[in-house]
C-alpha positions, 0 to 999 in steps of 0.5 A, a space after each residue: 294145112 300148109 305145104 310144110 305140114 303136108 310134107 311132114 305128114 307124108 314123112 317127107 323132108 320139106 326143107 330138102 325139097 324147097 331147097 332143090 325147088 327154090 321157091 315154095 311157089 315152084 314147089 306148090 306149082 309142081 306138086 299141084 300137077 302130080 295128080 294129073 300124072 298118069 303113071 299110077 293109073 297106068 301102072 294099075 291098068 298094066 298090073 290088072 292085065 298082067 303086062 309086067 313090062 308096062 307095069 315096070 315102066 309106069 312104076 319106074 316113072 312114078 318112082 322118078 316123079 316122086 323122088 323129084 317132088 321129095 315124096 320119100 314114102 311114095 318113092 320107097 314103095 315105087 322103088 320096091 315094086 320097080 325092083 320087083 317088076 324089073 325081071 319082067 314078071 308079075 309074081 305073087 310077092 308083087 301084090 302086097 307091094 302094089 297095095 302098099 304103093 296104092 296107100 302111099 299114093 292115095 295118102 299123097 293125093 289126099 294131102 295135096 288135095 287138102 292144100 288145094 282146098 
């Protein structure tokens, strides 16, 4: 799989991201660091503990990283959960949002892993 195919599979705008990053090598370098970003695991841990404040900070960080990398589906999921948690409480409505985010995150990681293979 090429990096362009990866972005297309994720519903992301490869050309826009490439224009912002400058080179495909730079984009690939930053994208390959994404799986090591702790934001998603911090989010899941905080959510399980019921710590809405920490969950908000983690998903907000994930939102920022995903928009910078042009991961639009993941960004949209992170935005929805960020807004849900902004009020400082974990509500029943946040559970399906977290699950949607998890699916987008796992698809993103799988695509990146395939690039690295």
